[in-house]
C-alpha positions in Angstrom: 85.4 189.6 82.4 87.8 191.9 81.6 87.7 191.9 77.7 89.7 194.9 76.7 87.2 197.5 75.1 89.8 199.8 75.3 92.7 199.2 73.0 95.4 201.7 73.4 97.3 200.0 76.2 100.4 202.7 76.1 97.7 205.1 77.3 97.6 203.4 80.6 101.1 203.4 80.7 101.8 207.1 79.8 99.4 207.9 83.2 102.8 207.3 84.8 104.2 210.1 82.8 93.9 234.0 65.6 94.8 234.0 62.5 93.7 232.0 59.6 95.1 228.9 59.0 96.0 227.5 55.7 94.4 224.9 54.0 95.5 221.5 55.3 97.0 218.4 53.5 94.9 216.6 51.2 93.5 213.1 52.2 96.5 210.8 52.5 99.3 213.5 52.9 101.5 213.8 55.7 102.7 217.2 56.4 102.2 220.2 58.7 99.6 223.1 58.7 101.3 226.5 59.4 99.0 229.3 60.9 99.2 232.8 59.9 99.9 233.9 63.6 102.6 234.4 66.1 102.1 231.7 68.5 105.0 230.6 70.5 107.6 228.2 69.2 106.0 224.7 68.8 107.8 221.3 70.0 106.0 219.8 67.2 108.3 217.8 65.1 106.8 216.3 61.9 110.0 213.8 61.2 110.1 212.5 65.0 105.9 211.9 64.5 106.4 210.2 61.4 109.0 207.8 62.6 106.9 207.0 66.1 103.8 206.5 63.9 106.2 204.3 61.5 107.1 201.9 64.8 103.4 201.3 65.3 102.8 199.7 62.2 106.1 198.1 62.2 105.2 196.6 65.5 102.1 194.9 64.5 98.9 197.6 63.6 98.1 197.0 59.9 97.2 200.9 60.0 97.2 204.0 62.0 97.0 207.4 61.7 96.8 210.5 63.7 96.5 214.3 64.1 98.6 216.0 66.5 98.3 220.2 67.2 100.4 222.4 68.8 100.1 226.0 69.1 98.6 226.5 66.0 100.4 224.1 63.8 98.8 220.6 62.7 100.1 217.5 61.7 98.8 215.0 60.2 99.9 211.2 59.5 99.4 207.9 58.3 101.4 205.0 58.2 100.8 201.2 57.0 97.6 199.4 55.4 93.5 199.9 55.5 93.3 196.7 53.9 95.6 193.9 54.4 94.2 192.1 51.3 94.6 194.6 48.9 97.3 197.0 50.4 95.3 199.9 50.3 97.0 202.6 52.4 95.4 204.1 55.5 95.4 207.9 55.0 95.1 210.6 57.4 91.8 211.8 57.0 89.9 208.7 57.0 86.4 207.3 59.3 87.2 205.5 62.4 84.7 204.2 64.5 85.6 205.9 67.8 84.3 203.5 70.4 83.9 205.2 73.9 84.9 208.5 72.8 81.1 208.9 72.2 80.6 209.2 75.9 82.1 212.7 76.3 79.4 213.9 73.3 76.8 212.0 75.5 78.1 213.4 78.8 78.2 217.2 77.1 74.6 216.8 75.5 73.0 215.7 79.2 75.0 218.6 80.7 73.5 221.0 78.0 69.7 220.0 79.9 71.2 220.5 83.3 71.9 224.1 82.0 68.6 224.2 80.8 67.1 223.0 84.2 65.6 219.9 82.8 68.0 217.3 84.5 69.4 217.4 87.5 72.7 215.6 88.3 71.6 214.6 91.5 68.4 213.4 90.7 67.6 209.8 91.1 66.9 208.2 87.6 63.7 206.9 88.7 62.6 210.4 88.6 62.8 210.1 84.5 62.6 206.8 83.7 60.7 204.8 86.5 59.9 201.8 84.6 63.5 201.5 83.2 65.1 201.4 86.3 62.8 200.3 89.1 62.7 199.8 92.4 65.3 201.0 95.1 67.9 200.5 92.4 66.2 203.3 90.4 65.7 205.6 93.6 69.3 205.4 94.4 70.9 205.7 91.2 71.5 209.5 90.1 72.1 211.0 87.0 76.0 212.0 88.0 76.1 208.4 89.0 75.6 207.1 85.3 77.8 209.9 83.8 81.1 209.0 86.2 80.1 205.1 86.1 79.6 204.9 90.1 76.0 203.5 89.6 77.0 200.0 90.4 75.5 198.9 87.1 77.7 195.8 85.6 78.5 195.1 82.0 76.0 193.7 79.7 78.4 192.4 77.2 78.8 188.8 79.0 75.0 188.5 77.9 74.9 190.2 75.0 78.5 188.3 73.8 78.0 184.9 75.5 80.6 183.2 73.6 83.4 185.4 75.0 81.9 185.4 78.8 84.2 182.6 79.7 87.1 185.7 79.3 90.4 184.9 80.5 90.4 181.4 79.7 90.5 182.1 75.8 90.6 178.5 75.2 86.7 178.3 76.2 85.9 181.5 74.2 84.5 181.7 71.0 83.9 184.4 68.0 80.7 182.9 67.4 78.7 185.8 69.4 80.9 188.7 67.2 79.5 186.8 63.9 76.2 186.3 65.3 75.7 189.6 66.1 77.2 191.4 63.0 73.8 192.4 61.9 71.5 192.2 65.1 69.8 195.3 65.9 69.6 195.7 70.1 67.4 197.9 71.9 68.9 199.8 74.6 65.9 198.4 76.9 67.0 195.2 75.9 70.8 195.6 76.9 69.8 197.6 79.7 67.7 194.8 81.0 70.5 192.4 80.7 72.8 194.8 83.1 69.8 195.1 85.5 69.2 191.4 85.9 73.1 190.7 86.1 74.8 190.5 89.8 75.7 194.5 90.8 79.3 195.4 90.4 78.7 197.7 93.6 76.6 199.8 95.7 75.1 203.2 94.2 77.5 206.0 94.7 80.3 203.3 95.8 84.0 204.2 94.6 85.9 203.0 92.8 83.1 202.9 90.6 82.8 200.4 87.6 83.1 201.7 83.9 80.2 200.2 81.9 78.0 201.0 78.9 74.7 200.5 80.4 75.3 203.7 81.9 75.0 205.8 78.8 72.6 203.9 77.4 70.5 204.7 80.3 71.6 208.5 79.6 70.4 208.1 75.8 67.1 207.1 76.8 67.2 210.1 79.3 67.9 212.4 76.4 65.1 211.5 74.6 62.7 211.5 78.0 63.5 214.8 78.6 63.9 216.6 75.2 61.4 214.8 73.0 64.0 214.0 70.6 66.0 210.5 69.8 69.2 210.8 71.5 71.5 210.5 68.9 69.3 213.4 66.7 69.7 215.6 69.8 73.6 215.0 70.1 74.0 215.3 66.5 72.2 218.8 66.2 73.4 220.1 69.8 77.2 218.9 70.2 78.2 217.8 66.9 77.0 220.7 64.8 77.6 223.2 67.4 81.1 221.9 67.3 81.3 222.4 63.5 82.3 218.7 63.0 81.9 217.6 59.4 82.8 214.4 59.3 81.1 212.9 62.9 77.8 210.9 63.1 75.9 208.2 64.4 75.7 205.5 62.0 72.9 204.8 60.3 73.4 201.0 59.2 75.8 198.8 59.7 78.2 200.1 57.0 80.5 203.4 57.2 79.6 206.0 54.5 83.0 207.1 53.5 86.8 206.3 53.2 87.7 204.5 55.9 90.1 201.1 57.0 88.9 197.5 57.7 88.8 196.8 61.3 90.4 194.0 62.7 89.9 192.0 65.7 92.4 190.0 67.5 90.2 189.0 70.8 93.4 188.0 72.6 94.9 186.2 69.9 91.5 184.0 69.2 91.2 185.5 66.2 94.6 184.3 64.4 94.7 185.8 61.5 92.6 189.3 63.1 89.2 189.0 61.4 87.4 192.3 60.0 84.6 193.2 61.6 84.4 196.7 60.0 80.7 196.0 58.8 79.0 196.0 62.0 75.5 196.8 63.6 76.4 199.6 66.4 73.4 199.2 68.2 75.3 197.5 70.8 76.7 200.2 72.1 74.4 203.1 70.9 74.7 206.3 73.0 77.7 205.1 74.5 80.2 203.9 71.7 78.8 204.0 68.6 80.0 207.5 66.8 82.1 207.6 63.5 84.6 210.6 63.0 87.8 211.4 62.0 90.9 212.4 63.7 90.7 216.2 62.9 87.3 216.2 64.1 87.7 214.9 67.4 90.8 217.6 68.3 88.1 220.0 66.8 85.5 218.9 69.0 87.5 218.7 72.3 89.5 221.7 71.7 86.1 223.6 71.7 84.7 221.4 74.6 87.4 222.8 77.1 87.4 226.4 75.5 83.5 226.1 76.9 81.7 226.2 73.4 79.7 223.0 74.2 78.6 223.5 77.6 79.3 226.5 79.9 82.4 226.8 81.7 80.8 226.0 85.0 79.3 222.8 83.5 82.7 222.0 81.8 84.0 222.1 85.6 81.9 219.8 87.2 82.8 217.4 84.0 86.4 217.7 85.4 85.6 216.5 89.0 86.6 212.8 88.7 86.6 209.6 90.8 88.1 206.2 90.8 86.7 203.8 88.2 87.7 200.3 87.4 88.3 200.4 83.6 87.4 197.5 81.4 91.2 196.4 82.0 90.7 196.2 85.2 92.7 199.2 86.2 92.1 202.1 88.4 91.5 205.5 86.0 90.0 208.8 86.8 87.1 209.8 85.5 84.9 212.7 85.2 81.3 213.2 83.7 82.2 211.8 80.4 86.0 212.8 80.7 88.9 210.8 81.6 91.8 212.7 82.5 95.8 211.8 82.2 98.9 213.0 83.9 102.1 213.1 81.7 105.6 214.4 82.6 104.8 217.7 80.2 101.2 218.1 81.9 97.6 217.2 82.3 95.6 216.3 79.5 91.5 215.6 79.2 89.7 213.5 76.5 88.6 209.8 76.2 90.0 206.3 74.6 87.6 204.1 73.3 87.3 200.8 71.2 84.9 198.4 69.5 85.4 195.3 67.5 88.8 196.1 65.4 89.3 199.6 66.1 90.9 201.7 68.8 91.1 205.4 69.2 92.4 207.9 71.5 91.9 211.8 71.7 93.7 214.0 74.5 93.9 217.3 75.0 95.8 219.9 76.9 93.2 222.2 79.2 94.2 225.4 77.4 93.4 223.2 74.3 96.8 224.0 72.3 98.3 220.8 72.5 96.2 217.9 71.2 96.6 214.6 69.4 93.7 212.1 68.0 95.1 208.3 66.8 93.6 205.7 65.6 94.5 202.0 64.6 92.6 199.4 62.9 93.5 196.6 65.2 92.0 195.5 68.5 92.7 193.5 71.6 96.4 192.0 70.6 97.8 191.5 73.8 97.7 187.3 74.2 97.0 185.9 77.3 99.4 183.8 79.4 98.5 180.7 81.0 97.0 182.3 83.9 94.7 184.3 81.4 96.6 187.6 81.9 97.3 189.3 79.3 100.7 190.1 77.8 102.7 193.1 76.7 103.0 193.0 73.3 105.6 195.3 70.7 102.8 197.6 70.2 102.3 198.8 73.3 105.5 200.2 73.5 105.4 201.8 70.0 102.5 203.3 71.1 103.5 204.7 74.3 106.3 206.2 72.7 104.1 207.8 69.9 101.6 209.2 72.8 104.9 210.8 74.6 106.0 212.3 71.3 102.6 213.8 70.3 101.8 215.2 73.9 105.3 215.8 74.8 107.5 216.6 72.0 111.0 215.9 71.9 111.8 217.4 75.1 109.8 215.2 77.2 109.5 212.5 75.0 112.0 210.0 77.0 
């Protein structure tokens, strides 16, 4: 089932492509934060960025907000509304369910344990969790295969959300599962068992691999096994806090605590008008995609990760060794250990993209951390399929691609 859990289709299109900082704009303001150093001239153009963001909203996204950094300068902007009913405006500092961006945090936590010698990447998962992944499968699937999605495990979502399992035949789909599971509390073992009982997506170690949330739920239980601490707590204390993030956390319930937009799910046109799923129990993705964060925090996190401040440089180098993986859109992507890589006309960028019901996020950073972009939208799966079931291009795709080019490359390479 190729349900688009990664919304920002424009990211795929792009693949063809020491001083004190003053206080930033208050929440809701748009502007540039200048740095008190002598950085090289920046290509960050506030007017062009705001115009590109406005085009995303005009193309059909209710609300979009972003932070872009370049050589010590920071721009934050927003366009559109956080709530279609009230017209409440979206603001740059709002919280967002960041989906699979969570995987980089989980991978970094695992690599910290590799550095301590408690986990070995080439060990079979059965060494640590023999009852969770039993038999020959557990002996063949290594920790590294879970991290880079070459385990051969399939996605469990068609089984957790059975009314969506008939994709791409939208006429045979129903949002019933989305509504039934809004307050359901899944256990990681329950979801992993669904994946283990389903037909394999491939042989362990086979490439291209298949991107699946099951891998990262297993990694969460692995962290708990070797640290004696719940994975969410370990990641919070050793990744989120180490990075100095003030607005990033795993949710403790179905509601987000703090200013955030409503999150509208279209489900490929099945939900028209799109339905708000901002109140949702995120146990269905856990350590694979449950984090709540801000665009500022995501840029700070990836900047510090790429600077070797979260894991050692040797661990980062391993995280950046990529293999080919089939994404949940069916496209081949280059995937490392919890990191995606993207080549553009102005360089190579590392990061991750993600989506949950009603929300999409992308965060990309240049290898030196000087150019960064994190962007959030409060609409997901806007591409309606044709009669063959293939999702069709939408004006949002082109507008998002244009914003990505402007944010990452600036005017000089924006075309």
